[in-house]
C-alpha positions as CSV (number, residue, x, y, z in Angstrom):
1,M,4.9,-16.5,11.4
2,T,4.6,-19.7,9.5
3,G,2.6,-20.3,6.4
4,S,-0.3,-21.7,8.3
5,D,-0.3,-18.7,10.6
6,A,-0.5,-16.4,7.6
7,H,-3.4,-18.4,6.2
8,E,-5.2,-18.2,9.6
9,D,-4.8,-14.4,9.5
10,D,-6.2,-14.4,6.0
11,T,-9.4,-16.2,7.0
12,R,-9.8,-14.3,10.2
13,L,-9.7,-10.9,8.4
14,G,-11.9,-12.0,5.5
15,R,-12.3,-10.3,2.1
16,F,-12.5,-6.7,3.4
17,L,-10.1,-5.0,5.7
18,T,-10.7,-2.1,8.1
19,I,-8.5,0.9,8.2
20,A,-7.0,-0.6,11.4
21,D,-6.2,-3.9,9.6
22,V,-4.6,-2.0,6.7
23,A,-2.5,0.0,9.1
24,E,-1.4,-3.1,10.9
25,I,-0.5,-4.9,7.6
26,L,1.5,-1.9,6.3
27,N,3.0,-1.2,9.7
28,I,1.8,2.5,9.7
29,S,-0.6,4.4,11.8
30,A,-4.4,4.3,11.3
31,T,-4.2,8.0,10.4
32,Q,-1.7,7.3,7.7
33,A,-3.8,4.5,6.3
34,Y,-6.9,6.7,6.4
35,G,-4.9,9.4,4.5
36,L,-4.0,6.8,1.7
37,V,-7.7,6.0,1.4
38,R,-8.9,9.6,1.5
39,S,-6.4,10.7,-1.1
40,G,-7.5,7.9,-3.5
41,E,-4.0,6.4,-3.5
42,L,-5.5,3.2,-1.9
43,P,-8.9,2.5,-3.3
44,A,-11.6,1.7,-0.7
45,I,-15.4,1.6,-0.3
46,K,-17.7,3.0,2.4
47,V,-20.1,0.5,3.9
48,G,-22.9,0.7,6.4
49,A,-25.0,3.6,7.6
50,A,-21.9,5.1,9.4
51,G,-19.9,4.9,6.2
52,H,-16.9,2.8,7.6
53,W,-14.1,2.5,5.1
54,R,-13.2,-1.0,3.9
55,V,-10.3,-2.0,1.6
56,E,-10.6,-5.3,-0.3
57,R,-7.7,-7.6,0.5
58,T,-6.8,-8.1,-3.2
59,V,-6.7,-4.3,-3.7
60,L,-4.3,-3.9,-0.8
61,E,-2.1,-6.7,-2.2
62,S,-2.1,-5.0,-5.6
63,Y,-1.2,-1.7,-3.9
64,I,1.8,-3.3,-2.2
65,E,3.0,-4.9,-5.4
66,A,2.7,-1.6,-7.2
67,K,4.8,0.1,-4.5
68,Y,7.5,-2.6,-4.9
69,E,7.5,-2.0,-8.6
70,E,7.7,1.8,-8.1
71,T,10.6,1.3,-5.8
72,R,12.3,-1.1,-8.2
73,R,11.9,1.3,-11.2
74,H,13.1,4.3,-9.1
75,G,16.2,2.3,-8.2
76,L,16.9,1.4,-11.8
77,W,16.4,5.0,-12.8
78,T,18.9,6.3,-10.3
79,Q,21.4,3.7,-11.4
80,S,20.9,4.4,-15.1
81,E,23.3,6.3,-17.4
82,F,20.8,9.2,-17.4
83,A,20.9,9.6,-13.6
84,D,23.7,12.2,-13.9
85,I,21.7,14.5,-16.2
86,P,20.4,17.3,-13.9
87,E,17.3,17.9,-15.9
88,L,16.2,14.3,-15.5
89,S,17.3,13.7,-12.0
90,I,14.7,13.6,-9.3
91,G,16.6,14.8,-6.3
92,P,19.7,16.9,-5.6
93,R,23.1,15.3,-6.2
């Protein structure tokens, strides 16, 4: 996908994304995307009489950035000098 293709996708999708759009962007199932919204992990709003969920594009981008940061911090933590202390380690060694 070229830069212009990405821009065309941005304008096609608009400011708000459906659960299906979110699922496609994150490469997950619609059920998983719905779960992120229902749990509150991914902020969204309900619109219309039927109450369809919508995620603002900027909110999704912030969510993705936060997940990258979370992964980066976890990687640094596991590489740190404290990673060998059992009480502070996250998983089994």
